[in-house]
C-alpha positions as CSV (number, residue, x, y, z in Angstrom):
1,X,-2.7,-77.2,-205.6
2,X,-2.7,-80.7,-207.0
3,X,-5.6,-79.8,-209.3
4,X,-7.4,-76.7,-210.5
5,X,-10.7,-78.2,-209.3
6,X,-9.5,-78.8,-205.7
7,X,-9.3,-75.9,-203.2
8,X,-8.1,-76.6,-199.7
9,X,-8.4,-73.9,-197.0
10,X,-8.1,-73.6,-193.2
11,X,-11.8,-73.1,-192.8
12,X,-12.5,-75.7,-190.2
13,X,-12.9,-75.6,-186.4
14,X,-10.8,-75.2,-184.3
15,X,-8.9,-72.7,-186.4
16,X,-5.5,-71.2,-186.1
17,X,-7.1,-67.7,-186.2
18,X,-10.0,-66.3,-184.2
19,X,-12.1,-66.0,-187.4
20,X,-11.9,-69.1,-189.6
21,X,-11.5,-68.6,-193.3
22,X,-14.8,-68.3,-195.2
23,X,-14.5,-70.0,-198.6
24,X,-17.6,-70.7,-200.6
25,X,-15.7,-72.4,-203.4
26,X,-13.5,-74.6,-201.3
27,X,-13.8,-78.4,-201.8
28,X,-11.7,-79.4,-198.8
29,X,-11.8,-77.8,-195.3
30,X,-9.1,-78.4,-192.6
31,X,-8.7,-77.3,-189.0
32,X,-5.8,-76.6,-186.7
33,X,-5.7,-80.3,-185.7
34,X,-4.7,-81.2,-189.2
35,X,-8.1,-82.9,-189.8
36,X,-10.0,-82.4,-193.0
37,X,-13.3,-83.2,-194.7
38,X,-14.7,-82.8,-198.2
39,X,-17.6,-80.5,-198.9
40,X,-20.0,-80.3,-201.8
41,X,-21.2,-76.8,-202.5
42,X,-23.3,-77.8,-205.5
43,X,-25.8,-79.7,-203.3
44,X,-28.0,-77.4,-201.2
45,X,-30.3,-78.9,-198.6
46,X,-33.4,-77.5,-200.4
47,X,-32.3,-79.0,-203.8
48,X,-31.4,-82.3,-202.1
49,X,-34.8,-82.5,-200.4
50,X,-36.6,-81.6,-203.7
51,X,-34.8,-84.4,-205.5
52,X,-35.4,-86.9,-202.7
53,X,-39.1,-86.0,-202.4
54,X,-39.7,-85.9,-206.1
55,X,-38.1,-89.3,-206.6
56,X,-40.2,-90.8,-203.8
57,X,-43.5,-89.3,-205.0
58,X,-42.7,-90.4,-208.6
59,X,-42.1,-94.0,-207.5
60,X,-45.4,-94.1,-205.5
61,X,-47.3,-92.6,-208.5
62,X,-45.8,-95.2,-210.9
63,X,-46.7,-97.9,-208.4
64,X,-50.3,-96.7,-208.2
65,X,-50.6,-96.7,-212.0
66,X,-49.2,-100.2,-212.4
67,X,-51.5,-101.7,-209.8
68,X,-54.5,-99.8,-211.2
69,X,-53.7,-101.0,-214.8
70,X,-53.4,-104.5,-213.5
71,X,-56.8,-104.4,-211.8
72,X,-58.4,-103.0,-214.9
73,X,-57.0,-105.9,-217.0
74,X,-57.7,-108.6,-214.3
75,X,-53.9,-109.4,-214.2
76,X,-53.9,-110.0,-210.4
77,X,-55.6,-112.9,-208.6
78,X,-58.2,-112.0,-206.0
79,X,-56.4,-111.5,-202.7
80,X,-58.4,-111.6,-199.5
81,X,-57.9,-108.5,-197.4
82,X,-57.3,-109.7,-193.8
83,X,-56.8,-106.2,-192.4
84,X,-59.2,-103.2,-192.2
85,X,-58.2,-99.8,-193.4
86,X,-58.1,-98.7,-189.7
87,X,-55.5,-101.4,-188.9
88,X,-53.4,-100.6,-192.0
89,X,-53.4,-96.8,-191.3
90,X,-52.5,-97.5,-187.7
91,X,-55.1,-97.4,-184.9
92,X,-52.3,-96.1,-182.7
93,X,-51.3,-93.3,-185.1
94,X,-52.8,-90.0,-186.0
95,X,-52.7,-91.1,-189.7
96,X,-55.9,-93.1,-189.3
97,X,-57.7,-89.8,-189.0
98,X,-57.6,-89.6,-192.8
99,X,-60.4,-92.3,-192.7
100,X,-62.7,-90.2,-190.5
101,X,-63.8,-87.4,-192.9
102,X,-63.0,-85.0,-190.0
103,X,-61.6,-81.5,-190.5
104,X,-60.0,-81.4,-187.1
105,X,-58.5,-84.9,-187.7
106,X,-57.1,-83.8,-191.1
107,X,-55.6,-80.7,-189.5
108,X,-53.8,-83.0,-187.0
109,X,-52.5,-85.2,-189.8
110,X,-51.2,-82.3,-191.8
111,X,-49.5,-80.7,-188.8
112,X,-47.8,-84.1,-188.0
113,X,-46.6,-84.5,-191.6
114,X,-45.1,-81.0,-191.6
115,X,-43.4,-81.6,-188.3
116,X,-41.8,-84.8,-189.5
117,X,-40.7,-83.2,-192.8
118,X,-39.3,-80.2,-190.9
119,X,-37.2,-82.5,-188.7
120,X,-35.9,-84.4,-191.7
121,X,-34.9,-81.1,-193.4
122,X,-33.0,-80.1,-190.2
123,X,-30.8,-83.2,-190.6
124,X,-30.4,-82.8,-194.4
125,X,-29.5,-79.1,-193.9
126,X,-26.5,-79.9,-191.8
127,X,-25.4,-82.7,-194.1
128,X,-24.3,-80.4,-196.9
129,X,-23.6,-76.7,-197.3
130,X,-20.8,-74.4,-196.2
131,X,-18.1,-75.4,-193.8
132,X,-19.5,-73.3,-190.9
133,X,-23.0,-74.7,-190.9
134,X,-22.8,-78.5,-191.0
135,X,-22.3,-81.7,-189.0
136,X,-19.7,-83.1,-191.3
137,X,-17.1,-85.2,-189.4
138,X,-13.4,-84.6,-190.0
139,X,-12.5,-88.1,-191.3
140,X,-9.3,-87.3,-193.1
141,X,-6.0,-86.7,-191.3
142,X,-3.5,-84.6,-193.3
143,X,-0.2,-83.8,-191.6
144,X,1.4,-80.6,-192.8
145,X,4.8,-82.3,-193.2
146,X,3.4,-84.9,-195.5
147,X,1.8,-85.0,-198.9
148,X,-0.4,-88.0,-198.0
149,X,-3.6,-88.1,-196.0
150,X,-5.1,-90.9,-194.0
151,X,-8.8,-91.7,-194.0
152,X,-9.9,-92.3,-190.4
153,X,-13.4,-93.5,-191.3
154,X,-13.7,-97.1,-190.1
155,X,-17.3,-97.8,-191.3
156,X,-17.2,-101.2,-193.0
157,X,-19.5,-103.9,-194.2
158,X,-20.5,-104.6,-190.6
159,X,-21.6,-101.0,-190.0
160,X,-23.6,-100.8,-193.3
161,X,-25.2,-104.2,-192.5
162,X,-26.2,-103.0,-189.1
163,X,-27.6,-99.9,-190.7
164,X,-29.9,-101.8,-193.0
165,X,-31.0,-104.3,-190.3
166,X,-32.2,-101.4,-188.1
167,X,-33.8,-99.6,-191.1
168,X,-35.7,-102.8,-192.1
169,X,-36.8,-103.6,-188.6
170,X,-38.1,-100.1,-188.0
171,X,-39.6,-99.3,-191.4
172,X,-40.8,-102.7,-192.9
173,X,-44.1,-102.5,-191.0
174,X,-45.0,-99.1,-192.5
175,X,-43.8,-100.1,-196.0
176,X,-46.0,-103.2,-195.9
177,X,-48.9,-101.2,-194.7
178,X,-48.4,-98.7,-197.5
179,X,-48.5,-101.5,-200.1
180,X,-51.5,-103.1,-198.7
181,X,-53.3,-99.7,-198.6
182,X,-52.5,-99.2,-202.2
183,X,-54.1,-102.6,-203.0
184,X,-57.2,-101.7,-200.9
185,X,-57.4,-98.2,-202.4
186,X,-57.3,-99.5,-206.0
187,X,-59.6,-102.4,-205.3
188,X,-62.3,-100.4,-203.5
189,X,-61.6,-97.0,-205.2
190,X,-61.0,-95.4,-201.8
191,X,-59.3,-92.0,-201.8
192,X,-58.8,-92.3,-198.0
193,X,-56.8,-95.5,-198.4
194,X,-54.8,-94.0,-201.2
195,X,-53.9,-91.0,-199.0
196,X,-53.0,-93.3,-196.1
197,X,-50.7,-95.4,-198.4
198,X,-49.1,-92.2,-199.8
199,X,-48.3,-91.0,-196.2
200,X,-46.8,-94.3,-195.1
201,X,-44.6,-94.9,-198.1
202,X,-43.4,-91.3,-198.4
203,X,-42.4,-91.0,-194.8
204,X,-40.8,-94.4,-194.7
205,X,-38.7,-93.8,-197.9
206,X,-37.8,-90.2,-196.8
207,X,-36.6,-91.6,-193.4
208,X,-34.5,-94.2,-195.1
209,X,-32.8,-91.8,-197.5
210,X,-32.3,-89.1,-194.8
211,X,-30.8,-91.7,-192.4
212,X,-28.3,-92.8,-195.0
213,X,-27.3,-89.3,-196.0
214,X,-26.9,-88.0,-192.4
215,X,-25.5,-91.1,-190.7
216,X,-23.4,-92.8,-193.3
217,X,-22.3,-89.9,-195.4
218,X,-22.1,-87.2,-192.8
219,X,-21.6,-87.9,-189.1
220,X,-20.7,-91.5,-188.3
221,X,-17.1,-92.7,-188.4
222,X,-17.4,-96.1,-186.8
223,X,-19.8,-99.0,-186.8
224,X,-21.1,-98.3,-183.3
225,X,-21.7,-94.6,-184.2
226,X,-23.9,-95.9,-187.1
227,X,-26.1,-97.9,-184.8
228,X,-26.4,-95.1,-182.2
229,X,-27.2,-92.3,-184.7
230,X,-29.6,-94.2,-186.9
231,X,-31.7,-95.3,-183.9
232,X,-31.9,-91.6,-182.8
233,X,-32.9,-90.4,-186.2
234,X,-35.6,-93.1,-186.7
235,X,-37.4,-91.7,-183.7
236,X,-38.8,-89.1,-186.1
237,X,-40.7,-91.8,-187.9
238,X,-42.5,-92.6,-184.6
239,X,-43.7,-89.0,-184.1
240,X,-47.2,-89.7,-185.4
241,X,-47.7,-92.5,-182.8
242,X,-46.3,-90.3,-179.9
243,X,-48.6,-87.4,-181.0
244,X,-51.6,-89.8,-181.0
245,X,-50.7,-91.1,-177.6
246,X,-50.7,-87.6,-176.2
247,X,-54.1,-86.8,-177.9
248,X,-55.5,-90.1,-176.6
249,X,-54.6,-89.3,-172.9
250,X,-55.7,-85.6,-173.2
251,X,-58.9,-86.2,-175.2
252,X,-59.8,-89.9,-174.7
253,X,-63.4,-89.5,-175.7
254,X,-62.7,-87.8,-178.9
255,X,-59.9,-90.2,-179.8
256,X,-62.1,-93.2,-179.2
257,X,-64.9,-91.6,-181.2
258,X,-62.5,-91.1,-184.2
259,X,-61.5,-94.8,-184.1
260,X,-65.1,-95.9,-184.0
261,X,-66.1,-93.6,-186.9
262,X,-63.2,-94.8,-189.0
263,X,-64.4,-98.4,-188.5
264,X,-68.1,-97.5,-189.0
265,X,-67.5,-95.6,-192.3
266,X,-65.5,-98.5,-193.8
267,X,-68.1,-101.1,-192.5
268,X,-71.0,-99.0,-193.9
269,X,-69.2,-98.6,-197.3
270,X,-68.5,-102.4,-197.5
271,X,-72.0,-103.2,-196.3
272,X,-73.6,-101.1,-199.0
273,X,-71.5,-102.6,-201.7
274,X,-72.1,-106.1,-200.6
275,X,-75.8,-105.5,-200.1
276,X,-76.0,-104.0,-203.6
277,X,-74.4,-107.0,-205.1
278,X,-76.8,-109.3,-203.2
279,X,-79.7,-107.2,-204.4
280,X,-78.7,-107.5,-208.0
281,X,-78.3,-111.3,-207.6
282,X,-81.6,-111.6,-205.7
283,X,-83.3,-109.4,-208.3
284,X,-82.1,-111.6,-211.1
285,X,-83.3,-114.7,-209.2
286,X,-86.6,-113.1,-208.3
287,X,-87.2,-112.0,-211.9
288,X,-86.6,-115.5,-213.2
289,X,-88.7,-117.0,-210.4
290,X,-91.6,-114.5,-211.1
291,X,-91.5,-115.4,-214.8
292,X,-91.8,-119.1,-213.9
293,X,-94.5,-118.4,-211.4
294,X,-96.4,-116.3,-214.0
295,X,-96.2,-119.1,-216.5
296,X,-97.3,-121.7,-213.9
297,X,-100.1,-119.5,-212.5
298,X,-101.4,-118.6,-215.9
299,X,-100.5,-114.8,-215.5
300,X,-102.3,-114.3,-212.1
301,X,-102.5,-110.5,-211.6
302,X,-102.5,-110.8,-207.8
303,X,-99.2,-112.7,-207.8
304,X,-97.7,-110.0,-210.2
305,X,-98.8,-107.2,-207.9
306,X,-97.2,-108.9,-204.8
307,X,-93.9,-109.4,-206.7
308,X,-93.9,-105.7,-207.8
309,X,-94.5,-104.7,-204.1
310,X,-91.6,-106.8,-202.9
311,X,-89.3,-105.3,-205.5
312,X,-90.2,-101.8,-204.4
313,X,-89.5,-102.7,-200.8
314,X,-86.0,-103.9,-201.7
315,X,-85.3,-100.6,-203.6
316,X,-86.5,-98.6,-200.6
317,X,-84.2,-100.5,-198.2
318,X,-81.2,-99.9,-200.5
319,X,-82.0,-96.1,-200.7
320,X,-82.4,-95.9,-196.9
321,X,-79.0,-97.5,-196.4
322,X,-77.4,-95.0,-198.8
323,X,-79.0,-92.1,-197.0
324,X,-77.8,-93.5,-193.7
325,X,-74.2,-93.5,-194.9
326,X,-74.5,-89.9,-196.2
327,X,-75.9,-88.8,-192.8
328,X,-73.0,-90.4,-191.0
329,X,-70.4,-88.7,-193.2
330,X,-72.1,-85.3,-192.8
331,X,-72.3,-85.8,-189.0
332,X,-68.6,-86.5,-188.9
C-alpha cells in the first residue's frame, strides 16, 4: 500500500468473484474492468443531510434576524410591495395553502414537504456510503500492470457553468419569492408569510446542494451528463406544483375556494390595518376640529353630543370589521 491511510480492494462491480469483497474501511474500490472510485465512509447520508439542513435553516434564521433588526431601527427605505402573499407563495402551488388557515391545506403542505425531502434523501443516500449501495461512477482507470491511474472524468468549466445556469434558471424564481416573503413577513408581522418564505428558501437551497453532490460529485463524468442529470433531479422542486395541478383537476371547487380565501384573508388584514390608520388620523382631525367648533360655538352642548355620537359610530364600525375578520378565520 502506498500509504497506511489508503486501502484498495476489489469491492466493485463487476467483480472477479461471485461475491464481491465487502470492505467497510476501504478508501478505494475497484472492479474487474480495472476501474476504480474513491469512497468516503465518514460521511453518512443522514449526517450529510443533517449538516446541509442545519446550515440552510441557520442561514434563513440569521437572514430573518438581520431584516427584523433593520426594520426596528428604520435602516431600510420603504419598499412598495407589488405582489400579494398569494402570488409570492405561488397560486399554482400547494404552498399557498399556508395562507388559508386550513387544517386540510396544511396537511397537504406538510405531506408535500416530506415527499420532497424524502426524494432528496434518496439521492443523497446513494451519493455516499459503502461500495455496494451507491451510484458512484468509476472515474479512475488503474491498469494492473501499471502504477499510475488515469482520471476519466471530463467535467470541466463548461459543465460546471452549464450546471449553474440551469440551477439559476430553475431556482431563481423561488429564491426571489422567499426573500420577498421575508420582507413582507417582517413588515406586516405575518407568520403565514414567514412560513412561506422558509419553505421556498429551504427547498431551493436543499435542491441546489443535493444537485451538486449527486450530479457533480457522484454520477456525472461529462458535460452532457451534467445537463441531463441536473434537469432530472430538479423535477423534485416542481413537485408542489404538480401536486396542486392534480388537486385542482380532482377538486376544482375546493382549490378555487382556497385561493379565494387566501386573497380575502390578506385583503381583510390589510384593510383593517389601513382603516385603523385612517381612523386614528381622522380621530385626531375630528378632535382638533371639534375643539375649534366648540370655541367658535361658545361650547354648544348639542354640537358636543353630535360629535360624541359620530365618534362612537366610528368605533363600532372598527369593531364590526375586526369581528368579521375573526369570523372568516374561524369559518376557514
